[in-house]
C-alpha positions as CSV (number, residue, x, y, z in Angstrom):
1,M,24.4,27.3,61.1
2,N,24.7,27.1,57.2
3,M,25.4,30.7,55.9
4,E,25.6,29.6,52.4
5,D,23.1,31.0,49.8
6,P,20.8,28.1,49.0
7,A,20.7,29.5,45.5
8,Q,24.3,29.2,45.1
9,T,24.7,25.5,46.1
10,D,24.2,22.3,44.3
11,P,21.3,20.4,45.6
12,G,22.6,17.4,43.9
13,R,20.8,15.0,41.7
14,K,17.1,14.6,42.2
15,R,16.6,11.0,43.4
16,C,12.9,9.9,43.8
17,R,13.5,6.1,44.0
18,P,13.9,5.0,47.7
19,S,17.3,2.8,48.2
20,T,17.1,-0.8,49.3
21,T,17.7,0.1,52.8
22,E,14.8,2.4,52.6
23,G,12.7,0.6,50.6
24,G,13.3,-3.0,51.7
25,C,14.0,-5.8,49.2
26,D,14.0,-4.4,45.6
27,P,15.7,-6.7,43.0
28,S,15.1,-4.3,40.1
29,S,17.4,-1.6,41.8
30,G,20.2,-4.0,41.8
31,I,19.6,-5.3,38.4
32,D,19.4,-1.7,37.0
33,G,22.7,-1.0,38.8
34,R,24.3,-4.1,37.4
35,K,23.0,-3.1,33.7
36,C,24.4,0.6,34.2
37,R,27.8,-0.9,35.5
38,D,28.2,-2.9,32.4
39,K,27.0,-0.1,30.1
40,G,29.9,1.9,31.8
41,L,32.4,-0.9,30.9
42,T,31.2,-1.3,27.4
43,A,31.6,2.5,26.8
44,Q,35.1,2.6,28.4
45,L,36.1,-0.3,26.3
46,E,34.7,0.9,23.0
47,Y,36.4,4.2,23.5
48,S,39.6,2.6,24.0
49,K,39.2,0.3,21.1
50,E,38.7,3.5,18.8
51,H,42.4,4.5,19.6
52,E,43.8,0.9,20.2
53,Q,45.0,0.5,16.6
54,A,46.2,4.0,16.1
55,L,48.2,3.7,19.3
56,E,49.7,0.3,18.2
57,E,51.0,1.8,15.0
58,A,52.3,4.9,16.8
59,K,54.3,2.7,19.0
60,K,56.2,1.1,16.2
61,T,56.4,4.5,14.3
62,Y,58.0,6.0,17.3
63,A,60.9,3.4,17.5
64,E,61.4,4.0,13.8
65,A,61.5,7.7,14.0
66,R,64.0,7.8,16.8
67,I,66.3,5.8,14.7
68,S,65.8,7.6,11.4
69,Y,66.2,10.9,13.0
70,R,69.5,10.2,14.6
71,E,70.7,8.9,11.3
72,K,69.4,11.7,9.2
73,R,70.9,14.5,11.5
74,H,74.4,12.6,11.6
75,E,74.3,12.6,7.7
76,A,73.2,16.6,7.4
77,A,75.5,17.8,10.3
78,L,78.6,17.7,8.1
79,K,76.9,19.0,5.1
80,V,75.3,21.9,7.0
81,Q,78.7,22.9,8.5
82,D,80.1,23.1,5.1
83,M,77.2,25.1,3.8
84,K,77.3,27.6,6.3
85,H,81.0,28.4,5.3
86,Q,80.0,28.5,1.9
87,V,77.2,31.1,2.1
88,K,79.3,33.1,4.5
89,H,81.9,33.4,1.8
90,L,79.0,34.0,-0.8
91,I,77.6,37.0,1.2
92,E,81.2,38.6,1.5
93,R,81.9,38.0,-2.4
94,I,78.5,39.7,-3.6
95,K,79.3,42.6,-1.1
96,C,82.4,43.1,-2.9
97,L,80.5,42.8,-6.3
98,I,78.0,45.4,-5.1
99,E,80.6,48.0,-4.1
100,Q,78.2,50.5,-3.0
101,D,77.8,50.2,1.0
102,R,74.6,52.2,0.8
103,V,73.0,49.6,-1.2
104,V,74.1,46.6,1.1
105,R,72.9,48.5,4.3
106,C,69.6,48.9,2.7
107,L,69.5,45.4,1.6
108,D,70.3,44.4,5.2
109,D,67.5,46.5,6.7
110,A,65.1,45.3,4.5
111,Y,66.0,41.7,5.1
112,E,65.7,42.2,9.0
113,E,62.2,43.8,8.5
114,V,61.2,40.8,6.4
115,C,62.8,38.2,9.0
116,E,60.4,39.4,11.4
117,Q,57.3,38.6,9.2
118,L,58.9,35.3,8.5
119,N,59.4,34.3,12.1
120,C,55.8,35.2,12.8
121,C,54.7,33.1,9.8
122,E,56.7,30.0,10.5
123,G,57.0,30.1,14.1
124,T,59.9,29.3,16.5
125,G,60.0,25.5,15.9
126,G,61.1,23.2,18.7
127,C,58.8,20.9,20.6
128,C,55.1,21.0,19.9
129,A,54.2,18.7,22.8
130,V,53.1,19.8,26.3
131,E,52.9,17.6,29.2
132,F,49.3,17.5,30.6
133,A,48.1,16.2,33.7
134,F,44.8,14.4,33.1
135,D,42.5,13.9,36.2
136,P,40.8,10.4,36.1
137,D,38.6,11.2,39.2
138,P,35.3,12.3,37.9
139,P,33.5,15.5,39.6
140,A,30.6,14.7,42.1
141,D,27.8,12.9,41.1
142,S,25.3,15.7,40.5
143,E,23.6,17.7,37.8
144,K,26.5,20.2,38.1
145,G,28.8,17.5,38.3
146,D,27.6,15.9,35.3
147,R,28.2,19.2,33.3
148,K,31.8,19.6,34.6
149,L,32.2,15.8,33.6
150,A,31.0,16.5,30.1
151,H,33.1,19.6,29.6
152,R,36.4,17.8,30.9
153,I,35.8,15.0,28.6
154,E,35.6,17.5,25.6
155,R,38.6,19.4,27.0
156,Y,40.6,16.3,27.2
157,K,39.8,15.0,23.9
158,A,41.0,18.3,22.4
159,E,44.4,17.6,24.4
160,I,44.5,14.3,22.7
161,A,43.9,15.8,19.3
162,K,46.8,18.2,19.7
163,A,49.1,15.5,21.0
164,K,48.3,13.2,18.3
165,D,48.8,16.0,15.6
166,C,52.2,16.9,17.3
167,F,53.1,13.2,17.2
168,T,52.3,13.0,13.5
169,S,54.2,16.1,12.8
170,L,57.4,14.9,14.5
171,T,57.5,11.6,12.7
172,G,57.7,13.4,9.7
173,E,60.7,15.3,10.9
174,P,63.6,13.1,9.7
175,A,62.5,13.5,6.0
176,A,61.8,17.2,6.5
177,L,65.4,17.7,7.8
178,A,66.8,16.1,4.8
179,A,64.4,17.9,2.5
180,R,65.6,21.4,4.1
181,V,69.2,20.4,3.7
182,E,68.6,19.6,0.1
183,D,66.5,22.9,-0.3
184,V,69.5,24.9,0.8
185,K,72.1,23.2,-1.1
186,K,69.7,24.0,-4.1
187,D,69.7,27.6,-3.2
188,L,73.3,27.9,-3.0
189,D,73.9,26.1,-6.2
190,A,71.5,28.6,-7.9
191,I,73.4,31.6,-6.6
192,L,76.7,30.1,-7.6
193,A,75.3,29.5,-11.3
194,A,74.1,33.2,-11.2
195,L,77.5,34.5,-10.2
196,A,79.2,32.4,-12.8
197,D,77.1,33.9,-15.6
198,D,77.8,37.1,-17.6
199,A,78.5,39.9,-15.0
200,A,76.3,42.1,-16.9
201,K,73.1,40.1,-16.6
202,V,73.7,39.3,-13.0
203,D,71.1,41.0,-10.5
204,L,73.6,41.4,-7.5
205,K,70.8,42.8,-5.2
206,K,68.8,39.7,-6.0
207,Q,71.6,37.1,-5.3
208,Y,72.6,39.0,-2.1
209,A,69.1,38.7,-0.7
210,S,69.1,35.0,-1.7
211,A,72.3,34.3,0.1
212,L,70.7,36.0,3.3
213,V,67.7,33.9,3.0
214,A,69.9,30.8,2.7
215,K,71.9,31.8,5.7
216,R,68.5,32.1,7.5
217,K,67.5,28.7,6.6
218,L,70.7,27.1,7.7
219,A,70.2,28.8,11.2
220,R,66.8,27.1,11.5
221,I,67.8,23.9,9.7
222,W,67.2,21.7,12.9
223,N,63.6,23.4,13.5
224,G,64.3,24.2,17.1
225,F,65.8,21.1,18.2
226,G,69.1,21.6,19.7
227,D,70.3,18.0,19.5
228,T,68.9,14.6,18.9
229,T,67.8,14.1,22.6
230,A,65.7,17.3,22.4
231,Y,63.8,15.7,19.5
232,I,63.1,12.1,21.1
233,D,62.1,14.0,24.3
234,C,59.6,15.8,22.3
235,L,58.4,12.8,20.3
236,C,57.8,10.7,23.8
237,T,56.3,13.4,25.6
238,S,53.7,13.8,22.5
239,L,52.9,10.0,22.4
240,T,52.8,9.5,26.1
241,T,50.2,12.5,26.5
242,W,48.2,11.0,23.7
243,S,48.2,7.5,25.5
244,N,47.5,8.9,28.9
245,G,44.6,10.9,27.5
246,V,42.9,8.0,26.0
247,Y,43.1,6.0,29.1
248,T,41.6,8.7,31.3
249,V,39.0,9.8,28.9
250,S,37.9,6.1,28.7
251,L,37.2,6.1,32.3
252,L,35.4,9.2,32.2
253,V,33.4,8.3,29.3
254,G,32.6,4.9,31.3
255,E,31.5,7.0,34.3
256,Q,29.5,9.3,32.0
257,A,27.6,6.2,30.7
258,V,26.7,4.9,34.1
259,R,25.3,8.1,35.3
260,T,23.4,8.5,32.0
261,C,21.9,4.9,32.5
262,A,21.2,5.6,36.2
263,Q,19.3,8.6,35.3
264,E,17.2,6.9,32.7
265,S,16.6,4.0,35.4
266,E,15.3,6.8,37.7
267,E,13.0,8.3,35.1
268,T,11.6,4.9,34.2
269,W,10.9,4.1,37.7
270,C,9.1,7.4,38.2
271,K,7.2,6.8,35.0
272,T,6.0,3.3,36.4
273,L,5.3,5.1,39.9
274,L,3.0,7.7,38.3
275,G,1.2,5.2,36.3
276,G,0.2,3.1,39.0
277,P,0.8,4.7,42.5
278,V,-1.9,2.4,44.2
279,A,0.2,-0.7,43.4
280,E,3.0,0.7,45.0
281,I,1.1,2.1,48.2
282,L,-0.3,-1.4,48.7
283,A,3.3,-3.1,48.2
284,V,4.6,-0.7,50.7
285,Y,1.6,-1.4,53.3
286,D,2.4,-5.1,52.8
287,R,6.1,-4.5,53.7
288,L,5.2,-2.2,56.6
289,C,2.0,-3.7,58.1
290,G,1.7,-7.2,56.7
291,S,1.7,-8.9,60.2
292,D,-0.1,-8.2,63.6
293,K,3.1,-5.6,64.5
294,P,2.2,-2.1,64.9
295,C,3.1,-0.3,61.2
296,G,6.8,0.7,61.1
297,T,7.7,-1.1,64.3
298,D,9.2,-4.6,65.4
299,K,7.2,-4.6,68.7
300,P,4.1,-6.9,69.0
301,E,0.7,-5.2,69.2
302,E,-0.6,-4.7,72.9
303,P,-4.1,-4.2,73.7
304,E,-5.0,-0.6,75.1
305,D,-6.5,-2.0,78.3
306,D,-7.5,-5.4,80.0
307,H,-10.7,-5.7,77.6
308,S,-9.8,-6.9,74.4
309,D,-13.2,-7.6,72.8
310,D,-14.0,-4.5,70.5
311,C,-17.5,-3.9,69.4
312,G,-16.2,-2.4,66.4
313,C,-17.0,1.3,67.4
314,G,-14.0,1.9,70.0
315,K,-16.2,0.7,73.1
316,H,-15.5,-2.5,75.1
317,K,-18.1,-4.6,76.7
318,H,-18.0,-5.1,80.4
319,H,-18.4,-8.4,82.1
320,D,-18.8,-9.7,85.6
321,D,-16.5,-12.0,87.0
322,D,-18.5,-14.9,85.9
323,G,-18.4,-13.9,82.4
324,E,-22.1,-12.3,82.4
325,P,-22.7,-8.6,81.4
326,S,-22.9,-6.2,84.2
327,V,-26.1,-4.9,85.7
328,E,-25.2,-1.6,84.3
329,Q,-24.8,-3.2,80.8
330,V,-28.2,-4.9,80.9
331,Q,-29.9,-1.7,82.5
332,S,-28.2,0.4,79.8
333,A,-29.3,-2.0,77.1
């Protein structure tokens, strides 16, 4: 016994059109089915085509970015190491010039407070790609399943967009790394130039804060990627997620098109039936009762008794053995 609440169960899609097994030969049903399958394939192909060129270009960009990042990181490694030593000595030098420990402590505290805000604004860096498991199997073919299918397609499209944006951001990382290295170098050169000026004009507090910021920039110079492999793995994940998402959504979009087409065919059939139910009744009659067989059976029709002559009112004439009407029938007449 089903204990489920009927109101909580999905009754499935409303299907009024009989299947070919129920309704006999129905070529229009097969033609509609083929048409809907073709629409599904067309929708799948169109969605794939929308992303084809971008993915082809991304494949080339991926190969170029791998090489470029490795080269840029190798070039930057020695420069970054030298600048770390330089900023360390600059901080110690400016401390000595300030002379007052209290001022230095206050500047350090102010830096730590602002650092928290900077971290919040800039984020932690590192990989922006997340491996996502796309499910290509559509939900059940029902009204509730259709809603789930539409929701899944939109959710997957959002994941594709995030992966694509991540990939685009990562491909700019080699150039961004070189720019960050150059930016820190300019900061350090500016501090050195300021310290070389007239001591009476130098704002030591400003130069000390600038040196602390330069030190922070050097600590974040790799943008959260511990080594080249970490960057390439992230780049690969973003492109793979993007590509897998496009493939899965193309399948789901195709299925959605098939279901929409099938529903439209169902509605068209209902409209035709409602406009001419008599013609459909006669067609079904011809299928069920078009021969001498009893309607709905395969057995030949058999007389109810030995007298097959029916007067049309449900009574049978009675005959003697010689074929003439009996005395009872004559008298009765």
